[in-house]
VMD Tcl script that draws the C-alpha trace (Angstrom):
set ca {
  {1.17 -8.17 37.39}
  {-1.04 -10.50 39.41}
  {-4.49 -8.97 39.78}
  {-6.10 -12.01 41.42}
  {-6.45 -10.23 44.74}
  {-8.95 -7.77 43.24}
  {-12.59 -8.75 43.79}
  {-11.66 -12.41 44.02}
  {-11.15 -12.53 40.25}
  {-8.52 -14.85 38.86}
  {-5.80 -13.45 36.67}
  {-6.06 -14.39 33.01}
  {-3.59 -13.39 30.35}
  {-5.05 -10.94 27.87}
  {-4.39 -10.86 24.18}
  {-4.84 -8.61 21.21}
  {-6.06 -9.81 17.84}
  {-3.15 -9.03 15.56}
  {-2.96 -9.52 11.83}
  {0.67 -9.47 10.68}
  {1.70 -9.73 7.04}
  {5.18 -11.13 6.37}
  {7.14 -11.11 3.11}
  {9.82 -13.72 2.49}
  {12.70 -13.07 0.11}
  {15.85 -14.72 -1.18}
  {18.83 -13.61 0.93}
  {20.84 -12.39 -2.05}
  {17.93 -10.57 -3.62}
  {15.49 -8.44 -1.66}
  {13.03 -8.45 -4.57}
  {9.88 -10.31 -3.69}
  {10.51 -13.58 -5.47}
  {8.00 -16.40 -5.42}
  {10.16 -19.02 -3.74}
  {7.66 -21.42 -2.20}
  {5.72 -24.04 -4.13}
  {2.44 -25.37 -2.68}
  {4.07 -28.27 -0.84}
  {6.76 -26.03 0.70}
  {4.14 -23.42 1.60}
  {1.98 -26.04 3.35}
  {4.98 -27.30 5.35}
  {5.96 -23.76 6.36}
  {2.36 -23.02 7.35}
  {2.31 -26.04 9.69}
  {5.69 -25.09 11.12}
  {4.64 -21.49 11.82}
  {1.48 -22.70 13.56}
  {3.35 -25.22 15.71}
  {6.17 -22.80 16.56}
  {3.76 -20.02 17.53}
  {2.01 -22.48 19.84}
  {5.29 -23.24 21.64}
  {5.61 -19.49 22.30}
  {2.09 -19.20 23.72}
  {0.71 -17.50 20.61}
  {-2.63 -18.81 19.36}
  {-2.78 -18.87 15.58}
  {-6.37 -18.73 14.41}
  {-5.34 -19.17 10.77}
  {-2.33 -18.62 8.56}
  {-1.77 -18.90 4.85}
  {1.64 -19.06 3.23}
  {1.63 -17.68 -0.30}
  {4.56 -18.13 -2.66}
  {5.93 -14.70 -1.74}
  {4.29 -13.64 1.54}
  {2.41 -14.88 4.59}
  {-0.87 -13.87 6.20}
  {-1.48 -14.94 9.77}
  {-4.22 -14.07 12.26}
  {-3.07 -14.51 15.85}
  {-4.02 -13.63 19.39}
  {-0.96 -11.76 20.56}
  {-0.24 -12.32 24.26}
  {0.53 -9.20 26.28}
  {4.04 -10.45 27.12}
  {5.10 -10.11 23.45}
  {5.31 -7.01 21.32}
  {4.44 -7.24 17.64}
  {8.11 -6.69 16.83}
  {9.16 -9.57 19.11}
  {6.56 -11.86 17.53}
  {7.78 -11.02 14.04}
  {11.42 -11.58 15.06}
  {10.52 -14.97 16.56}
  {8.52 -16.08 13.52}
  {11.01 -14.82 10.93}
  {14.13 -16.06 12.73}
  {12.84 -19.48 13.59}
  {11.15 -20.14 10.27}
  {14.10 -19.01 8.12}
  {16.36 -21.31 10.14}
  {13.85 -24.15 9.76}
  {13.46 -23.61 5.98}
  {17.24 -23.64 5.50}
  {17.88 -26.59 7.85}
  {15.23 -28.66 6.07}
  {16.22 -27.60 2.52}
  {12.68 -26.41 1.78}
  {13.88 -24.13 -1.04}
  {16.94 -24.23 -3.28}
  {19.65 -21.94 -1.99}
  {19.61 -19.74 1.09}
  {16.23 -18.51 2.36}
  {15.67 -15.32 4.32}
  {12.75 -13.03 4.99}
  {12.59 -9.63 3.35}
  {12.90 -6.54 5.52}
  {9.84 -5.21 7.25}
  {6.32 -6.42 7.82}
  {2.80 -5.12 8.17}
  {0.80 -5.68 11.34}
  {-2.80 -4.59 11.73}
  {-4.96 -4.82 14.84}
  {-8.39 -6.14 13.97}
  {-11.66 -6.64 15.77}
  {-14.18 -9.36 15.04}
  {-14.41 -9.37 11.27}
  {-14.10 -11.54 8.19}
  {-10.29 -11.57 8.32}
  {-10.14 -15.36 8.78}
  {-12.16 -15.85 5.58}
  {-9.89 -13.38 3.80}
  {-6.79 -15.33 4.90}
  {-8.34 -18.65 3.88}
  {-9.15 -17.29 0.41}
  {-5.63 -16.12 -0.40}
  {-4.87 -18.52 -3.24}
  {-7.93 -17.46 -5.22}
  {-7.60 -13.84 -4.15}
  {-4.08 -13.44 -5.57}
  {-5.10 -14.85 -8.94}
  {-6.92 -11.55 -9.43}
  {-4.28 -9.12 -8.13}
  {-0.82 -9.31 -6.66}
  {0.09 -8.78 -3.05}
  {2.03 -5.63 -4.02}
  {-1.04 -4.17 -5.78}
  {-3.27 -4.99 -2.84}
  {-0.83 -3.55 -0.31}
  {-0.48 -0.28 -2.26}
  {-4.26 0.03 -2.45}
  {-4.62 -0.68 1.30}
  {-2.00 1.93 2.19}
  {-3.64 4.57 0.00}
  {-7.18 3.75 1.18}
  {-6.25 4.13 4.85}
  {-3.92 7.10 4.46}
  {-0.86 5.20 5.69}
  {2.75 6.00 4.86}
  {4.80 3.24 3.27}
  {8.49 3.07 4.07}
  {10.57 1.18 1.57}
  {14.34 1.15 1.20}
  {14.29 4.46 -0.71}
  {12.15 6.34 1.85}
  {14.10 5.36 4.99}
}
mol new
graphics top color blue
foreach p $ca { graphics top sphere $p radius 0.5 }
foreach p [lrange $ca 0 end-1] q [lrange $ca 1 end] { graphics top cylinder $p $q radius 0.2 }
display resetview
């Protein structure tokens, strides 16, 4: 909707700060395997950033761990979170496979977490992922987060 006629203001696209968590997995095994070494993770991180940019999504920061991804983006209003996740997962799994980034077939695991955030220290949290996960696993952290905020987790058994 063009609102430029109101009060002489120009129309500017709005965005929402969105913090999605993605979990990659081997296609034949939906267990969360650590498939990406540091070099592969760095390449995938660059790819995700560049691909998001082509879709008009500003990536403030992302960090690709061996078994999951953290990314802080400004989500444009013309994309739903689900559409963004589909774009990122579909494109990146195709790219990983086409470029032989990992041995065998790569695919993302089912599901994702997406959290809307305000101005906070999320960027520092994302940047500190390597050190952070030396202390506790992503699965441990996610369980704690879900319990702390009273969320309901849906895994394959609870669907």
